[in-house]
C-alpha positions as CSV (number, residue, x, y, z in Angstrom):
1,M,88.5,96.8,111.4
2,K,90.6,99.6,110.0
3,L,90.4,103.2,111.3
4,V,91.7,105.9,109.1
5,V,92.2,109.4,110.4
6,Q,93.3,112.4,108.3
7,V,94.7,115.4,110.1
8,K,95.7,118.7,108.6
9,L,98.9,120.0,110.3
10,M,98.8,123.7,110.8
11,P,102.1,124.5,112.4
12,D,102.7,127.9,113.9
13,A,105.3,130.3,112.4
14,R,108.0,128.9,114.7
15,R,107.4,125.2,113.7
16,A,106.6,125.7,110.0
17,P,110.2,125.8,108.8
18,A,110.9,122.5,110.5
19,F,108.0,120.9,108.7
20,E,109.1,122.4,105.4
21,R,112.6,120.9,105.8
22,T,111.4,117.4,106.7
23,L,110.2,116.1,103.3
24,P,113.2,117.4,101.3
25,A,115.5,115.8,104.0
26,V,113.7,112.5,103.8
27,N,113.7,112.5,100.0
28,D,117.4,113.5,99.9
29,A,118.2,110.6,102.1
30,A,116.1,108.3,99.8
31,N,118.1,109.6,96.9
32,W,121.3,108.8,98.7
33,V,120.1,105.2,99.6
34,S,119.1,104.8,96.0
35,S,122.5,105.8,94.6
36,V,124.3,103.6,97.1
37,G,122.0,100.6,96.2
38,F,122.4,101.3,92.5
39,E,126.2,101.5,92.7
40,H,126.4,98.2,94.6
41,F,123.5,96.2,93.2
42,R,122.2,98.0,90.1
43,L,118.5,97.2,90.0
44,K,118.7,94.2,92.3
45,G,119.1,95.8,95.7
46,A,116.9,94.3,98.5
47,V,115.8,95.7,101.8
48,R,118.2,93.5,103.8
49,E,121.3,94.5,101.9
50,L,120.3,98.2,101.8
51,R,119.7,98.1,105.6
52,K,123.2,96.7,106.2
53,M,124.8,99.4,104.1
54,C,122.7,102.5,104.8
55,Y,121.0,102.3,108.2
56,G,123.9,103.5,110.3
57,E,124.5,106.5,108.0
58,L,120.8,107.5,108.1
59,K,120.9,107.3,111.9
60,A,124.0,109.4,111.9
61,R,122.2,112.0,109.7
62,G,119.7,112.4,112.5
63,F,116.8,110.2,111.3
64,G,114.9,108.1,113.9
65,A,115.1,104.4,113.6
66,Q,111.6,104.0,112.1
67,T,112.1,106.8,109.6
68,A,115.4,105.3,108.5
69,Q,113.6,101.9,108.0
70,H,110.9,103.6,106.0
71,I,113.4,105.3,103.7
72,I,115.2,102.1,103.0
73,K,112.0,100.2,102.4
74,R,110.7,102.9,100.1
75,V,113.8,102.7,98.0
76,A,113.8,98.9,97.8
77,D,110.1,99.0,96.9
78,A,110.8,101.5,94.1
79,Y,113.5,99.2,92.6
80,T,111.1,96.2,92.9
81,T,108.5,98.1,91.0
82,L,111.0,99.2,88.3
83,R,112.2,95.5,87.9
84,A,108.6,94.4,87.5
85,S,107.9,97.1,84.9
86,I,111.0,96.0,83.0
87,K,110.0,92.4,83.2
88,A,106.4,93.1,82.0
89,G,107.8,95.1,79.1
90,N,106.3,98.4,80.2
91,L,109.6,100.2,79.4
92,G,110.1,98.7,76.0
93,T,112.1,95.7,74.7
94,E,115.7,95.1,75.6
95,G,117.8,97.8,74.0
96,S,115.1,100.4,73.6
97,K,115.9,104.0,74.6
98,R,113.4,104.1,77.4
99,R,114.5,100.9,79.0
100,I,118.2,101.7,78.7
101,K,117.5,105.1,80.4
102,A,115.6,103.4,83.2
103,E,118.3,100.8,83.8
104,S,121.3,103.2,83.5
105,K,120.8,105.4,86.5
106,P,119.5,105.3,90.1
107,I,115.9,106.1,90.9
108,V,115.5,109.7,92.0
109,F,112.8,111.0,94.4
110,R,111.4,114.5,94.1
111,P,112.1,116.9,97.0
112,D,108.4,117.4,97.7
113,A,107.3,113.7,97.2
114,A,105.2,112.4,100.0
115,H,106.7,110.0,102.4
116,T,105.2,107.3,104.6
117,F,105.3,107.8,108.3
118,D,103.6,105.8,111.0
119,D,102.6,106.4,114.6
120,R,106.2,105.6,115.7
121,C,107.4,108.7,113.7
122,L,104.7,111.0,115.0
123,S,104.2,112.8,118.3
124,W,100.7,113.5,119.5
125,N,99.9,116.1,122.1
126,S,96.3,116.9,122.8
127,T,97.0,120.6,123.3
128,R,99.2,121.2,120.2
129,G,98.2,118.3,117.9
130,P,100.5,116.0,115.9
131,S,104.1,116.7,114.9
132,V,106.5,114.7,112.7
133,S,109.8,113.5,114.1
134,G,112.6,113.6,111.6
135,P,116.1,115.0,111.1
136,S,114.8,118.6,111.1
137,T,112.1,118.2,113.8
138,A,112.3,117.0,117.3
139,G,109.5,115.0,118.8
140,S,108.9,112.4,121.4
141,R,106.0,110.0,121.4
142,T,103.7,110.2,124.3
143,S,101.5,107.5,125.8
144,A,98.5,109.7,124.9
145,S,99.0,108.9,121.2
146,P,95.7,107.8,119.7
147,A,97.4,105.7,117.1
148,R,99.7,104.0,119.6
149,R,96.7,103.2,121.9
150,M,95.0,101.4,119.0
151,R,98.0,99.6,117.7
152,S,98.0,95.9,117.6
153,S,101.0,93.8,116.7
154,D,99.7,92.9,113.3
155,S,97.8,96.0,112.3
156,P,98.9,98.3,109.4
157,R,100.1,101.7,110.6
158,T,100.8,104.4,108.0
159,A,100.7,108.1,107.6
160,R,101.7,110.2,104.6
161,V,103.1,113.7,105.1
162,S,102.9,115.7,101.9
163,P,103.9,119.3,101.2
164,T,100.4,120.5,102.1
165,C,101.1,119.0,105.6
166,Y,98.3,116.4,105.7
167,V,98.8,113.3,107.8
168,G,96.6,110.3,107.6
169,T,97.1,107.5,110.1
170,A,95.7,104.0,109.8
171,S,95.5,101.5,112.6
172,G,93.5,98.4,113.0
173,S,92.1,96.7,116.1
């Protein structure tokens, strides 16, 4: 069974700037990982190699462990998708302008692009609601987290925070 909960975050005036800084910071970090991966591996960067090269720097930038892992995985997945599109011929034949453009530069993430978070990146408090833990926000998980209570070792756990501040969590039991 999968339980999906969508929550609209409505931060007060004091917390709103922190939420507004979170997505651009995450996407800026993803752009950095993408450029490092492209510089060293071109389009062939894998999660393991990117982790070895980028994890420490992401932690030094203030990202939590799980958020850093999500950033690295997101970049590796984007390159996997690009390689598959090239192989399938979706970007034209070898030598076409579109394919050359895609192969010649690192993948870039928009500052307001949604990013995947899970219950290990979120803090739940029954009186103030959820908050996102990232480089611009501080949060500690509590044992009262609904998503953490429902977590099983093999269940999918995801949340997406978009510029409109919606969070959806998915947990299975």
